[in-house]
PAKE-543235 format. One line per field, with one value per residue: z, x, y of N, C-alpha, C in turn; residue number from 1. Coordinates in steps of 0.2 Angstrom, whole numbers. Atoms other than C-alpha are relative to their C-alpha. Layout:
BEGIN
n.up c(Z	...)
n.east c(X	...)
n.north c(Y	...)
ca.up c(Z	...)
ca.east c(X	...)
ca.north c(Y	...)
c.up c(Z	...)
c.east c(X	...)
c.north c(Y	...)
pos c(NUM	...)
END
This chain:
BEGIN
n.up c(6	-1	0	3	7	4	5	6	5	4	6	-1	-3	4	-3	-7	0	-5	-6	-3	1	-2	5	-2	6	0	3	6	1	-5	2	-5	2	-6	-3	3	2	5	-1	5	-3	5	-2	5	6	3	-4	0	-3	-7	-1	-7	0	-6	2	-1	-7	-1	-3	5	4	-3	1	7	2	-3	4	5	5	-2	-7	0	-4	0	1	0	3	4	7	3	7	3	5	7	3	-3	0	5	3	-3	-6	-5	2	-1	-7	-4	-7	-5	-6	-6	-5	3	-5	3	-2	0	3	5	0	5	6	2	6	1	3	7	4	5	-3	4	-2	-6	-6	-1	-2	-7	-4	2	-5	0	7	2	-2	5	5	6	-3	-1	6	3	-4	1	7	-1	-3	5	5	-2	-2	7	2	-4	1	7	0	-4	4	5	-3	-2	-7	-2	-4	-2	2	-4	2	0	4	0	6	4	5	6	1	1	-5	-4	-6	-7	-3	-7	-3	-7	-1	-1	6	6	1	3	3	0	6	5	3	-2	5	0	-5	4	4	-4	-2	6	-1	-6	1	7	1	-6	0	-6	-1	-4	1	4	-2	6	-2	6	-1	4	-4	5	-2	1	-3	-7	-2	-3	3	-1	6	0	5	0	4	1	3	5	5	7	1	-3	1	-6	-6	2	0	-7	-2	3	-5	-6	1	1	-7	-4	3	-2	-7	-2	2	-5	-7	-1	5	-3	1	7	1	-4	3	7	4	2	-1	6	6	2	6	-1	-2	0	6	-1	6	-1	-1	7	3	-3	3	7	-1	-3	5	5	-3	-4	4	-4	1	-6	2	-3	-7	-4	-4	1	-4	-3	5	5	-4	0	7	1	-4	4	6	-2	-2	6	5	-3	-6	-6	-4	-1	6	0	5	-1	4	-2	2	-5	-3	-4	-4	-5	2	-1	5	5	6	5	5	7	1	-3	-3	-4	-5	-1	-5	2	-5	1	-1	-2	0	1	-3	-1	-7	-1	4	-1	6	-1	-3	2	-5	0	-4	3	4	-5	-1	6	0	-5	2	6	-2	-4	-7	-3	-1	-7	-3	2	0	-4	5	5	-2	3	7	1	-2	4	0	6	3	-5	0	-5	0	-6	1	-6	-3	-1	7	2	-3	3	7	-1	-3	4	-5	3	-3	-3	-7	-3	0	-5	-6	-3	6	-1	6	-2	-4	-5	-4	-4	2	5	-3	0	2	7	4	6	5	3	7)
n.east c(-2	-3	6	-2	-2	4	2	-3	5	-3	-3	-6	-5	-6	-5	-2	-3	-5	3	6	6	7	5	7	4	4	-4	3	-1	-4	-2	-4	-3	-3	-6	0	7	0	6	0	4	2	3	3	-5	-2	-2	-7	-1	-3	-3	-1	-4	-4	-5	1	2	4	6	5	3	6	5	2	4	7	4	5	1	4	-2	-3	-6	-5	-6	-7	-5	-6	0	-6	0	0	-5	2	4	7	3	6	2	6	-1	-4	-3	-7	-1	5	-1	-2	4	-3	5	7	5	6	4	7	1	5	4	-2	2	5	-3	-7	0	-2	5	4	7	5	0	5	-4	-5	3	3	-5	-4	-5	-5	-3	-4	-7	-4	-4	4	4	-4	-2	6	2	-6	0	5	-3	-5	4	3	-6	-2	6	-1	-7	0	5	-3	-5	3	4	7	1	5	6	4	6	5	3	7	1	7	2	-5	-3	1	7	3	4	-4	-3	3	4	-1	6	-2	1	6	4	-3	-4	-7	-3	-7	-2	-3	-5	-1	0	3	-5	-6	2	0	-7	-4	1	-4	-7	-1	-2	1	1	3	0	6	4	7	5	5	5	1	1	-5	-5	-4	-7	-3	4	0	4	-4	-7	-4	0	-6	3	-2	4	-4	3	-3	-2	2	5	-2	-7	-4	1	-3	-7	-2	1	-6	-5	1	-1	-7	-3	2	-3	-7	-1	1	-6	-5	1	3	-3	1	7	2	-3	4	7	-2	3	-5	2	4	-3	3	-3	-2	6	5	4	7	5	7	4	2	-6	-2	5	-1	-5	3	4	-4	-5	4	6	6	3	2	0	6	1	-2	-5	-4	1	-6	-4	-3	-5	-6	-2	-3	-6	-5	-1	-5	-7	-2	-1	-3	-4	2	5	6	3	5	6	3	6	6	6	3	5	-3	-4	4	2	-5	-5	0	1	-4	4	-2	2	6	3	-5	-3	-7	-1	-4	-1	-7	0	-6	0	7	6	0	-2	1	5	-1	2	1	7	3	-1	5	6	6	-1	1	7	4	-2	3	7	0	-1	5	-2	3	-5	-1	-4	-7	-1	-6	-5	1	-3	-7	0	4	-5	-6	-4	-3	1	-3	2	-4	1	1	-3	1	-7	0	0	-7	-5	2	-3	-8	-3	3	4	6	6	-2	1	-7	-4	3	-2	7	5	7	4	7	0	-5	-3	-5	1	6	7	3	-4	1	-2	2	-5	-3	2)
n.north c(-4	-7	-5	-6	1	-3	5	-1	3	6	-3	-3	4	1	-5	2	7	1	-3	3	-5	2	-1	2	2	6	6	2	7	3	6	3	6	4	-4	-7	-2	-5	-5	-6	-5	-5	-7	-4	-1	6	6	3	7	0	7	2	6	0	-4	-7	0	6	-1	-3	5	3	-5	0	6	-1	-5	3	-5	-6	-3	-6	1	-4	4	-2	5	-3	0	3	0	7	2	-3	5	1	-6	0	-6	-2	-4	3	7	0	0	3	-2	5	-2	1	-1	-1	-2	0	-6	2	7	0	6	4	-3	4	3	-1	-7	1	4	-4	0	-3	-7	-1	2	-6	-6	2	0	-5	-3	4	1	-6	1	4	-4	-3	-5	-6	-3	-4	-6	-4	-3	-5	-6	-4	-4	-6	-5	-2	-4	-6	-3	-3	-5	-5	-3	-4	-5	2	0	5	-1	6	-1	3	7	-1	-5	-1	3	4	-4	3	0	7	3	5	-4	2	-5	-1	-3	-3	-7	-3	-3	2	6	-1	5	1	-3	5	-3	-7	-4	-7	-3	-1	-6	-5	-2	-4	-8	-2	1	1	7	3	7	3	7	1	6	-1	6	1	5	4	7	4	4	2	0	-6	-5	0	-5	-6	1	-6	-3	-5	-5	-7	-5	-5	-5	-3	5	-1	5	6	2	-2	5	6	-1	0	7	4	-1	4	7	1	-1	6	5	-1	1	7	3	-1	3	6	5	6	1	2	7	5	1	2	-5	-5	-7	-2	-3	-7	-2	-7	-4	5	-1	-2	-1	-1	6	2	3	7	5	2	5	6	3	2	5	6	2	-2	-7	-4	-7	-4	1	-5	1	6	6	2	3	-5	-3	4	0	-6	0	4	-4	-6	3	3	-5	-6	1	-3	4	-5	-3	-5	0	-7	-2	4	-4	-4	4	4	-4	-4	-6	-6	2	-5	3	-3	-4	2	7	0	7	4	-4	0	5	5	5	3	7	3	8	3	-3	-8	-2	-7	-4	-7	-5	-7	-2	-6	-5	-5	1	1	6	6	0	3	7	3	1	5	7	2	-1	-6	-5	-2	5	-2	-7	-1	1	-5	-7	-1	-2	-6	-5	0	6	1	7	5	7	4	8	4	6	5	2	8	3	-1	5	6	1	-1	6	6	3	2	-3	-7	1	2	-6	-4	4	2	-1	0	1	1	6	1	-5	4	7	1	-2	6	6	2	-6	0	1	-6	0)
ca.up c(697	697	702	693	676	662	649	632	617	607	591	599	606	592	600	616	610	624	637	650	646	653	641	644	633	629	626	608	608	620	615	629	625	643	645	635	632	618	622	609	618	609	613	603	592	588	593	598	602	620	626	644	648	662	651	655	672	680	690	674	665	677	677	658	657	667	654	642	627	630	648	651	657	662	656	660	649	639	621	611	593	583	574	555	549	561	557	548	537	549	564	577	566	570	589	603	621	635	649	666	676	672	681	677	677	672	668	653	652	641	623	614	598	591	587	570	565	550	557	548	548	560	573	570	573	588	596	590	606	605	586	583	592	578	566	552	564	569	551	545	558	556	537	542	553	540	527	538	544	525	521	534	530	511	515	529	517	505	517	522	540	549	557	566	557	567	568	572	559	555	537	525	514	500	501	502	513	520	536	555	564	581	591	606	602	607	593	580	573	569	560	560	547	531	525	531	515	519	534	523	511	525	531	514	518	534	529	510	511	524	528	540	546	553	556	544	545	531	535	519	519	512	519	506	507	503	514	532	542	551	542	542	528	524	515	509	501	493	487	472	460	441	439	444	437	452	464	454	454	473	476	465	477	492	484	479	497	504	492	496	515	515	504	516	532	528	516	528	528	509	509	522	513	496	488	478	481	470	453	448	431	428	430	435	419	417	405	404	409	391	385	397	392	374	379	390	376	363	374	383	371	386	380	394	383	391	408	422	432	432	437	449	435	424	438	439	420	420	433	423	408	417	423	406	395	407	421	434	448	449	436	436	428	426	420	429	424	434	439	448	458	474	472	476	461	447	430	415	404	389	392	397	408	415	430	434	445	446	455	458	455	463	460	455	466	468	483	481	475	471	460	458	469	465	473	468	481	469	459	475	480	463	464	481	475	459	469	479	495	508	507	525	530	522	527	540	526	513	524	518	500	503	510	497	492	479	466	476	477	486	489	501	502	512	523	525	506	502	515	509	491	497	506	494	508	503	515	521	538	541	539	553	571	577	561	562	549	549	557	569	584	591	590	578	582	577	576	559	549	533	517	509	492)
ca.east c(605	614	601	610	614	606	595	602	590	593	596	611	620	633	640	643	653	664	653	640	623	605	591	572	559	548	554	550	558	565	576	583	596	601	618	614	598	595	583	577	572	562	560	553	569	572	578	594	600	604	614	613	627	639	652	644	636	631	617	609	606	593	584	584	577	562	557	542	537	530	537	543	561	576	593	611	624	640	639	650	654	651	664	664	656	641	637	620	614	601	599	612	617	635	633	625	622	630	617	624	608	589	575	557	546	530	524	513	499	502	500	484	494	511	516	524	508	498	481	465	461	446	457	471	459	450	467	474	482	493	495	501	517	522	535	523	511	525	530	513	510	528	525	508	518	531	517	509	526	531	514	517	535	532	517	526	540	528	521	505	498	490	473	462	446	430	423	405	397	380	379	387	400	396	378	375	366	380	383	381	368	372	356	363	361	347	334	344	353	372	383	400	410	413	425	434	431	420	432	447	439	435	453	460	452	462	479	478	487	481	481	473	475	459	447	431	416	406	390	391	383	399	410	423	442	444	431	431	418	431	447	461	460	476	470	476	468	477	472	477	479	477	468	468	485	492	484	490	508	508	501	515	527	519	519	537	542	532	539	557	555	547	562	574	567	559	570	569	550	548	560	550	533	542	536	546	546	533	539	538	542	548	531	515	505	488	473	455	442	436	453	456	439	444	460	451	439	452	464	451	436	425	415	415	415	403	402	402	415	428	424	437	443	446	456	467	469	474	487	495	494	503	517	519	518	525	535	524	514	503	491	480	462	454	438	424	406	398	385	397	406	400	392	408	418	423	416	428	421	430	424	406	398	415	425	442	444	454	457	475	476	489	492	474	464	459	468	465	451	454	452	448	433	420	425	411	397	383	389	390	372	366	375	368	350	354	360	344	352	346	356	352	361	377	375	390	401	395	401	419	414	402	417	430	438	452	452	457	457	464	464	458	469	465	480	474	472	489	498	488	494	512	514	504	491	475	463	463	458	476	482	471	477	458	447	429	417	399	404	417	421	437	429	416	398	392	400	393	403	396	405	416	411)
ca.north c(447	463	477	491	482	491	481	479	476	460	470	478	463	463	479	469	454	448	457	451	459	459	456	455	446	431	414	410	392	380	365	354	342	336	344	359	369	381	396	409	424	438	457	471	472	454	437	428	410	409	393	386	373	369	378	395	392	376	384	392	376	368	385	386	369	374	387	385	395	413	414	431	431	441	434	438	431	433	438	427	427	410	401	407	390	392	410	413	427	434	445	440	425	429	427	418	422	411	411	414	419	417	425	421	437	429	411	407	394	379	384	378	374	374	392	386	377	382	387	391	409	408	399	412	426	418	417	434	440	425	422	440	435	424	429	432	441	453	455	460	473	480	483	491	503	507	511	523	531	532	540	553	556	559	571	581	583	591	603	594	596	581	582	570	567	563	545	551	561	569	562	550	558	545	547	528	516	506	516	512	522	529	532	542	560	571	574	565	551	551	539	531	539	529	542	558	566	581	585	584	597	608	608	613	630	630	623	620	603	591	572	560	542	536	522	522	510	502	492	483	465	458	444	443	442	460	469	474	483	494	498	511	524	535	551	567	583	597	614	625	611	612	596	578	575	585	573	558	565	568	550	543	552	544	527	528	533	518	506	513	512	494	489	496	490	474	464	449	450	450	435	426	429	425	441	454	473	481	486	505	511	529	535	525	522	529	528	532	519	519	515	501	493	493	484	472	468	466	455	444	444	450	465	477	493	506	498	510	502	488	470	462	451	466	474	459	459	477	475	460	471	486	474	466	482	495	486	493	484	500	508	523	521	539	546	536	541	555	543	532	545	555	572	582	574	586	583	585	599	592	574	577	563	558	564	570	555	540	523	516	498	487	468	465	476	495	502	520	532	550	565	583	590	602	619	630	633	634	619	608	613	609	592	588	591	581	566	566	572	585	601	606	590	597	615	613	606	619	634	630	633	647	657	653	637	634	620	605	586	571	552	539	523	507	503	484	481	489	478	463	465	470	454	442	438	429	438	457	451	445	463	470	466	466	464	468	461	456	439	444	456	448	431	424	431	414	397	395	408	413	407	420	426)
c.up c(2	-1	-5	-8	-5	-6	-7	-5	-4	-6	1	3	-4	2	7	0	5	7	3	-1	4	-6	3	-6	1	-2	-6	-1	5	-3	5	-2	6	2	-3	-2	-4	1	-6	3	-5	4	-6	-6	-3	4	0	3	6	2	8	0	6	-2	2	8	2	4	-5	-4	3	0	-7	-2	3	-4	-5	-5	3	7	-1	5	0	0	1	-3	-4	-8	-3	-8	-2	-4	-7	-3	3	-1	-6	-2	3	6	5	-2	1	7	3	7	5	6	6	6	-4	6	-4	3	0	-4	-5	0	-6	-7	-3	-7	-1	-4	-7	-4	-5	2	-5	2	6	7	2	3	7	5	-1	5	0	-7	-3	2	-4	-4	-5	3	1	-7	-3	3	0	-7	1	3	-4	-5	3	2	-7	-3	3	-2	-7	0	4	-4	-5	3	2	8	2	4	2	-2	5	-2	0	-4	-1	-6	-3	-6	-7	-2	-1	6	5	6	7	3	7	3	7	1	0	-7	-6	0	-3	-3	1	-7	-5	-4	4	-5	1	5	-3	-4	4	2	-5	1	6	-2	-7	-1	7	-1	7	0	5	-1	-4	1	-6	2	-6	2	-4	5	-5	2	-1	3	8	2	3	-3	1	-7	1	-6	0	-5	-1	-4	-6	-5	-7	-2	4	0	6	6	-2	1	8	3	-2	5	6	-1	-1	7	4	-2	2	7	2	-3	4	6	1	-6	2	-1	-7	-1	3	-3	-8	-5	-2	2	-6	-5	-2	-6	1	2	0	-6	2	-7	2	1	-7	-4	3	-2	-7	0	3	-5	-5	2	2	-4	5	-1	6	-2	2	7	4	5	-2	4	3	-5	-5	4	0	-7	-1	3	-3	-6	1	1	-6	-5	3	6	6	3	1	-7	2	-5	2	-4	1	-1	6	5	5	5	5	-3	-1	-6	-6	-7	-5	-5	-7	-1	4	2	4	5	0	6	-2	6	-2	1	2	1	0	3	0	7	2	-5	1	-6	2	3	-3	5	0	4	-4	-4	5	2	-5	0	6	-1	-5	3	5	8	3	1	7	4	-1	1	4	-5	-5	2	-3	-7	-1	2	-3	1	-7	-3	4	-2	4	-2	6	-2	6	2	-1	-7	-3	3	-2	-7	0	2	-3	5	-4	3	4	7	4	1	5	7	3	-5	3	-7	2	4	6	4	5	-2	-4	4	0	-2	-7	-4	-7	-5	-3	-7	-4)
c.east c(1	-6	1	2	-6	-2	3	-6	4	3	7	5	7	5	3	4	6	-2	-6	-5	-6	-5	-7	-4	-4	4	-4	1	4	2	5	3	4	5	0	-7	1	-7	0	-5	-2	-2	-2	5	2	1	7	0	4	2	1	4	5	7	0	-1	-4	-6	-5	-3	-6	-5	-2	-4	-7	-4	-5	-1	-5	1	4	6	5	6	6	4	5	-2	6	-1	1	6	-3	-5	-7	-3	-6	-1	-7	2	3	2	7	2	-5	1	1	-4	4	-6	-7	-5	-7	-4	-7	-1	-6	-4	3	-4	-6	2	7	1	2	-6	-4	-7	-5	-1	-5	4	5	-3	-3	6	5	5	6	4	4	7	4	4	-4	-5	4	2	-5	-1	6	0	-6	3	4	-4	-2	6	2	-5	1	6	0	-5	3	5	-2	-5	-7	0	-5	-5	-3	-7	-5	-3	-8	-2	-8	-3	5	3	-2	-7	-3	-3	4	4	-3	-3	3	-6	2	-2	-7	-3	3	4	7	2	7	2	2	5	2	0	-2	5	6	-1	0	7	4	-1	4	8	3	2	-1	0	-2	1	-5	-4	-7	-4	-4	-4	-2	-2	5	5	5	7	3	-4	0	-6	3	7	4	1	6	-2	4	-4	5	-3	5	4	-3	-5	2	7	5	0	4	8	2	-1	6	6	0	1	7	4	-2	3	8	1	-2	6	6	0	-3	2	-1	-7	-2	3	-4	-7	1	-4	6	-3	-4	4	-3	4	2	-5	-6	-5	-7	-4	-7	-4	-2	5	2	-5	1	6	-2	-4	4	4	-4	-6	-6	-2	-2	-1	-7	-3	2	6	4	-2	7	5	4	6	6	4	5	7	6	2	6	7	3	3	5	5	-2	-5	-6	-2	-6	-6	-4	-7	-6	-6	-2	-4	3	4	-4	-1	5	5	-1	-1	5	-4	2	-1	-7	-3	5	4	7	2	4	0	7	-1	7	-1	-7	-6	1	2	-1	-5	2	-2	-1	-7	-3	2	-4	-6	-6	0	-1	-7	-4	1	-4	-7	0	1	-6	1	-3	6	1	5	7	1	7	6	0	3	7	0	-4	5	7	4	4	-1	5	-2	4	-2	-2	3	-1	7	0	1	7	5	-2	4	8	3	-3	-5	-7	-6	2	-1	7	4	-2	1	-7	-5	-7	-3	-7	-1	4	1	4	-1	-6	-7	-4	5	0	1	-3	5	2	-2	6)
c.north c(7	5	5	-1	2	-5	2	-3	-5	3	3	-4	0	6	-2	-6	0	3	-4	6	-3	1	-2	-3	-6	-5	-3	-8	-2	-7	-3	-6	-4	4	7	2	6	4	5	5	6	7	4	1	-6	-6	-2	-7	1	-8	0	-6	1	4	8	1	-6	1	2	-5	-3	6	1	-6	0	4	-3	6	5	2	6	0	6	-4	4	-5	3	0	-2	-1	-8	-1	2	-5	0	7	0	7	3	4	-4	-7	-1	-1	-4	3	-6	2	-1	0	0	2	0	6	-2	-7	1	-7	-5	2	-5	-3	2	7	0	-3	4	-1	3	7	2	-2	5	6	-1	1	6	3	-4	-1	6	0	-4	4	4	5	7	3	4	7	5	3	5	7	4	3	6	5	3	5	7	4	4	7	6	3	5	5	-1	0	-6	3	-6	0	-4	-7	0	6	1	-3	-4	4	-3	0	-7	-2	-4	3	-3	6	0	4	1	7	3	2	-2	-6	1	-7	-1	2	-6	3	7	5	7	4	2	6	6	3	2	7	2	0	-1	-7	-3	-8	-3	-7	-2	-6	3	-7	-1	-6	-4	-8	-4	-4	-3	1	7	6	-1	5	6	-1	7	3	5	5	6	4	6	6	3	-4	3	-5	-7	-3	2	-5	-7	0	0	-7	-4	2	-4	-7	-2	0	-7	-6	0	-2	-8	-4	0	-3	-7	-6	-7	-2	-2	-7	-6	-1	-2	4	5	7	2	3	7	2	8	4	-6	1	2	0	0	-7	-3	-4	-7	-5	-2	-5	-7	-4	-3	-6	-6	-2	1	7	4	8	4	-2	6	-1	-7	-6	-2	-4	4	4	-4	0	6	1	-5	4	5	-3	-2	6	6	-1	3	-5	5	3	4	-1	7	0	-5	4	4	-4	-5	3	4	7	5	-1	5	-3	3	3	-2	-7	-1	-7	-4	5	0	-4	-6	-6	-2	-7	-3	-8	-3	3	8	1	7	3	7	4	7	1	6	6	6	-1	-2	-7	-6	0	-3	-8	-4	-1	-6	-7	-2	1	7	5	3	-5	1	7	1	0	6	7	1	3	7	6	-1	-6	-1	-6	-4	-7	-4	-7	-3	-7	-5	-3	-8	-3	1	-5	-7	-2	0	-6	-7	-4	-2	4	7	-1	-1	6	5	-3	-2	1	-1	-1	-2	-7	0	7	-4	-7	0	1	-6	-5	-2	6	0	-1	7	0	-1)
pos c(1	2	3	4	5	6	7	8	9	10	11	12	13	14	15	16	17	18	19	20	21	22	23	24	25	26	27	28	29	30	31	32	33	34	35	36	37	38	39	40	41	42	43	44	45	46	47	48	49	50	51	52	53	54	55	56	57	58	59	60	61	62	63	64	65	66	67	68	69	70	71	72	73	74	75	76	77	78	79	80	81	82	83	84	85	86	87	88	89	90	91	92	93	94	95	96	97	98	99	100	101	102	103	104	105	106	107	108	109	110	111	112	113	114	115	116	117	118	119	120	121	122	123	124	125	126	127	128	129	130	131	132	133	134	135	136	137	138	139	140	141	142	143	144	145	146	147	148	149	150	151	152	153	154	155	156	157	158	159	160	161	162	163	164	165	166	167	168	169	170	171	172	173	174	175	176	177	178	179	180	181	182	183	184	185	186	187	188	189	190	191	192	193	194	195	196	197	198	199	200	201	202	203	204	205	206	207	208	209	210	211	212	213	214	215	216	217	218	219	220	221	222	223	224	225	226	227	228	229	230	231	232	233	234	235	236	237	238	239	240	241	242	243	244	245	246	247	248	249	250	251	252	253	254	255	256	257	258	259	260	261	262	263	264	265	266	267	268	269	270	271	272	273	274	275	276	277	278	279	280	281	282	283	284	285	286	287	288	289	290	291	292	293	294	295	296	297	298	299	300	301	302	303	304	305	306	307	308	309	310	311	312	313	314	315	316	317	318	319	320	321	322	323	324	325	326	327	328	329	330	331	332	333	334	335	336	337	338	339	340	341	342	343	344	345	346	347	348	349	350	351	352	353	354	355	356	357	358	359	360	361	362	363	364	365	366	367	368	369	370	371	372	373	374	375	376	377	378	379	380	381	382	383	384	385	386	387	388	389	390	391	392	393	394	395	396	397	398	399	400	401	402	403	404	405	406	407	408	409	410	411	412	413	414	415	416	417	418	419	420	421	422	423	424	425	426	427	428	429	430	431	432	433	434	435	436	437	438	439	440	441	442	443	444	445	446	447	448	449	450	451	452	453)
END
């Protein structure tokens, strides 16, 4: 094989019709028909059908017939345009590669199952290093990547600065019990962060507009289709706002960019998953929790008026309602009770007992929580005490407010849940390359996995 020949990516083969090229990749499929062998190699950019026969090179055919799935190969071949009637509407559907030389770079063991087989979720996750190589695996994590890139793109365009939030913290931002303890530090216990919230607020005092994409940890005793012990949160926080509507407007800008980019880059993926691009109205509809509860009660007969939160079934109903009435797959619900929100959430002085906070619902689940934060030092200290927390534990955080903080607010959005609902997947674990939950770290911690709720 020619030593100096430059590698060509599979997605760029259409630019080399009639030329000999060198490609590298994994063997996705092999079909040996005796006098001709069809190979489908895959690299980071896509796949192509490669053909070995005596028409191209009589020495390449026996070499191609030795190949097996997932072998790593180097192939030299001629890029040939297919006859019109054989062209397909897909990447490289208009061409094929006539194999002239094959070099095996690495052999693979015999596969434990057919790569096209429908596997149960535990089997798929136990064999994640292999099953992520499937088309659906690559699709899911490409969409993940696009969502994060689009999130960054929209915020950088609006003058936000990215920072890296810590994963080890001295106290829990939410004031809850579902945290992992880290017993390592001298004379004290630390925790794995359940949110970057306090650090986002501190950074508002530095850059005014900030965002982070970071891992967070929840030690909840939940084994449901929508919970993970470790997940990716994509958050932003911004200063000099008027109220929570400024936050909602910025989040809508971010959501529109995410939907736009997914639509542009992943049309084939949406088609393969048989889902539509999310629908967005002229603006994302919003209503107060109390208004939503009146509609739920009237439409379903389930009296939930006065409840402090929405049940999962009510979230699903409201999303169906938003799509039917407003043509939107997204919906904001605002004004949750003070008692249901963290100590730093701003109370609406014109609607006492309720906060200038919101959840963003999407296709039946809450994917985002956000709102205006308390920015006055004295009020924060008062709230910390009222919530039964130790002010000394928050003294580091409180410095930002003691020395001047503007009105501000922000959001936290779960990457995995957004991807799950975007692609219509049944379990959030499918959207995390290496999911951690109370039953799994790479493989099941017990062969008797608990039933999902």
